[in-house]
C-alpha positions in Angstrom: -31.5 7.7 -7.0 -28.5 5.9 -5.6 -29.9 4.2 -2.5 -27.7 2.1 -0.1 -29.2 0.3 2.8 -26.9 0.3 5.9 -27.6 -1.8 9.0 -24.3 -1.3 10.9 -23.8 1.8 13.0 -20.1 1.4 12.6 -20.2 1.5 8.8 -17.5 3.9 7.5 -20.0 5.3 5.0 -21.8 7.0 7.9 -18.7 8.8 9.3 -20.0 12.3 8.5 -23.0 11.8 10.8 -21.4 10.2 13.8 -22.1 11.7 17.2 -23.4 15.0 16.0 -24.6 16.4 19.4 -24.4 20.2 19.8 -21.6 19.8 22.3 -19.6 17.7 19.8 -20.3 20.2 17.0 -18.9 23.1 19.1 -15.7 21.1 19.8 -15.1 20.0 16.2 -13.6 22.3 13.6 -14.7 21.2 10.2 -12.1 21.0 7.4 -11.3 24.3 5.6 -13.9 24.5 2.8 -15.3 21.3 4.2 -18.8 20.2 5.3 -21.9 21.1 7.2 -24.9 19.1 8.2 -28.4 20.0 7.0 -31.2 18.5 9.2 -34.8 17.8 7.9 -36.2 17.4 4.4 -37.3 21.1 4.4 -33.8 22.4 5.3 -32.1 20.1 2.7 -34.5 21.2 0.1 -33.7 24.9 0.8 -30.0 24.2 0.7 -30.3 22.4 -2.6 -32.5 25.2 -4.0 -29.8 27.7 -3.0 -27.2 25.7 -5.0 -25.5 23.8 -2.2 -24.3 20.3 -3.1 -24.9 17.3 -0.8 -22.1 14.8 -0.4 -24.6 12.2 1.0 -27.9 11.8 2.8 -28.8 9.8 5.8 -32.5 8.9 6.1 -35.0 6.2 7.2 -37.1 4.2 4.8 -40.3 6.2 5.2 -38.6 9.4 4.0 -37.0 8.1 0.9 -39.7 9.3 -1.5 -39.4 12.8 -0.1 -35.6 12.8 -0.5 -36.0 11.6 -4.1 -38.3 14.6 -4.8 -35.5 16.9 -3.6 -32.5 15.3 -5.2 -34.1 13.9 -8.4 -31.9 11.7 -10.7 -28.5 11.9 -9.0 -25.6 9.6 -8.0 -25.4 11.2 -4.5 -25.5 8.3 -2.1 -28.6 8.1 0.1 -28.0 5.9 3.1 -31.2 4.3 4.3 -31.0 3.1 7.9 -33.4 1.8 10.6 -34.4 4.3 13.3 -32.2 2.7 15.9 -29.1 2.9 13.7 -29.7 6.5 13.0 -29.9 7.3 16.7 -26.8 5.2 17.4 -24.8 7.0 14.7 -25.8 10.6 15.5 -26.3 10.4 19.2 -29.9 11.6 19.2 -33.3 10.7 17.8 -33.4 11.6 14.1 -37.1 12.4 13.6 -37.3 15.2 11.0 -36.9 13.2 7.9 -33.2 13.2 7.0 -29.7 14.5 7.5 -27.5 15.6 4.6 -23.7 16.0 4.6 -23.3 19.2 2.5 -20.3 20.7 0.8 -19.6 24.2 2.0 -20.0 26.8 -0.8 -17.4 29.3 -1.6 -17.7 32.2 0.8 -18.4 35.6 -0.9 -16.5 38.7 0.1 -17.9 41.5 2.3 -17.8 43.9 -0.7 -19.9 41.5 -2.7 -22.4 41.0 0.1 -23.0 44.7 0.8 -22.8 46.1 -2.7 -26.5 45.9 -3.6 -28.0 45.7 0.0 -29.8 48.4 1.9 -30.1 46.9 5.4 -27.3 44.6 6.7 -27.3 42.8 10.1 -23.8 42.4 11.7 -23.3 39.8 14.4 -20.2 40.2 16.6 -19.0 37.1 18.5 -22.3 35.4 19.2 -21.4 32.0 20.8 -24.8 30.3 20.8 -25.6 28.6 17.5 -29.3 28.9 18.3 -29.0 32.6 18.5 -27.2 32.8 15.2 -29.9 30.8 13.6 -32.7 32.8 15.1 -31.0 36.1 14.0 -30.8 34.8 10.5 -34.5 33.9 10.6 -35.3 37.4 11.8 -33.1 38.8 9.0 -35.0 36.7 6.4 -38.4 37.5 7.8 -38.0 41.2 8.5 -36.2 42.6 5.5 -32.5 42.4 6.0 -30.7 42.0 2.7 -27.5 40.4 4.1 -25.7 39.3 7.3 -22.1 39.8 8.3 -20.5 37.8 11.0 -17.3 38.4 13.0 -14.3 36.1 13.0 -15.3 34.6 16.4 -19.0 34.4 15.7 -20.6 30.9 15.8 -20.9 29.2 12.5 -24.1 29.9 10.6 -23.8 26.5 8.9 -23.5 24.4 12.0 -26.4 21.9 12.4 -28.1 23.8 15.3 -27.8 27.2 13.5 -29.3 25.8 10.3 -32.1 24.0 12.2 -33.2 27.0 14.3 -33.0 29.3 11.2 -35.4 26.9 9.4 -32.9 27.0 6.5 -32.9 30.8 6.1 -29.1 30.7 6.4 -29.3 29.6 2.7 -31.8 32.4 1.9 -29.9 35.4 3.2 -26.5 36.3 1.7 -23.8 36.3 4.3 -20.0 36.7 4.7 -17.5 36.6 7.5 -15.3 39.7 7.9 -11.6 39.5 8.9 -11.5 42.5 11.4 -13.4 45.6 12.3 -11.1 48.0 10.5 -11.7 46.3 7.2 -15.4 45.8 7.8 -15.8 49.5 8.7 -13.9 50.6 5.7 -16.0 48.4 3.4 -19.3 49.5 4.9 -18.5 53.2 4.8 -17.1 52.9 1.2 -20.5 51.4 0.2 -22.4 54.3 1.8 -23.6 52.6 5.0 -24.3 54.3 8.3 -23.2 51.9 11.1 -25.7 51.6 14.0 -24.6 49.8 17.1 -27.4 48.4 19.3 -26.2 48.9 22.9 -26.8 50.6 26.2 -25.2 54.0 26.4 -25.8 57.4 27.9 -25.4 58.8 24.4 -27.6 56.3 22.6 -30.5 57.3 20.4 -33.9 55.6 20.9 -34.7 53.1 18.1 -37.8 54.9 17.0 -36.0 58.2 16.7 -33.2 56.7 14.7 -35.7 54.9 12.4 -37.5 58.1 11.7 -34.4 59.7 10.2 -32.6 56.6 9.1 -29.7 56.7 6.6 -30.5 55.2 3.2 -28.2 52.3 4.0 -27.8 50.8 7.5 -25.5 48.2 9.0 -27.1 47.2 12.3 -24.5 45.7 14.7 -25.3 43.4 17.7 -22.9 41.9 20.1 -22.3 38.7 22.1 -24.9 37.3 24.5 -23.0 38.1 27.7 -21.0 41.3 27.3 -22.6 42.8 24.3 -20.5 44.8 21.7 -16.8 45.2 22.1 -15.2 48.6 22.5 -13.9 48.3 18.9 -17.3 47.7 17.5 -18.7 50.7 19.4 -15.9 52.9 18.3 -16.6 51.8 14.7 -20.2 52.8 14.9 -21.6 56.1 13.6 -24.5 56.0 16.0 -25.4 54.0 19.2 -29.0 52.9 19.2 -31.1 51.5 22.0 -34.5 49.8 22.3 -36.6 51.6 24.9 -37.5 49.1 27.6 -40.0 48.8 30.5 -40.6 46.8 33.6 -37.1 47.1 34.9 -35.6 45.1 32.0 -32.6 46.6 30.4 -32.1 44.3 27.4 -33.5 41.5 25.2 -32.0 38.3 24.0 -29.7 39.1 21.0 -31.9 37.4 18.4 -35.1 39.1 19.9 -33.3 42.5 19.8 -32.3 41.9 16.2 -36.0 41.1 15.3 -37.3 44.3 17.0 -34.7 46.5 15.4 -35.0 45.0 12.0 -38.8 45.5 12.1 -38.4 49.1 13.0 -35.7 49.8 10.4 -37.3 47.9 7.5 -40.6 49.7 7.6 
């Protein structure tokens, strides 16, 4: 394994890892077809197992053996740094084993993603990376076959999304659609019923919908504040709601995804 010891936080080899706070990540647009950051040995291992290629790895001495198990014999540079240098470079305490700068894979089309699926989760305009990651984790754990994200939805491959998902963003196939008209056409052509999870006077309770569910379902959830757009609601074949108690009218979007996926995957 190609190990390089680095003791200067200003070293140009560490540029991919510099100041990776959540705030900075939300401001920075990575290059087209560029990079993402995988955090922790477990997440890096899942990314590599999914066929993603690291550009480099940043780690501390005590984690080198574990990284070698993941990468094997390779010429990928592994930058070994003291704890204080890792914190100076990234802007936070790196305590989960390692960071890897990963090349983004080629994004599949919506048609490829939905062709062989039965239950698809669709995320419209979620702005919180943590919610995107949690929704992917729910999708992986509760039987969704794929995830579609809207043009303005937060990036599933940002560090925070990947971390919260526990690497399941590499496990569940996903694609970003261009607009609702194209997505609706693709889903209907593939035989999907589109179910929008929202509050509406005409909505169907989740258990009722699940009891007579279509063979293929695209479950659509909206942004944290305003929920689904009017375009998304108009694109849906059915509006579905989770019956609530205690004066609460809705759940966090990732929690709602988990509840609905559990009901529809049984």
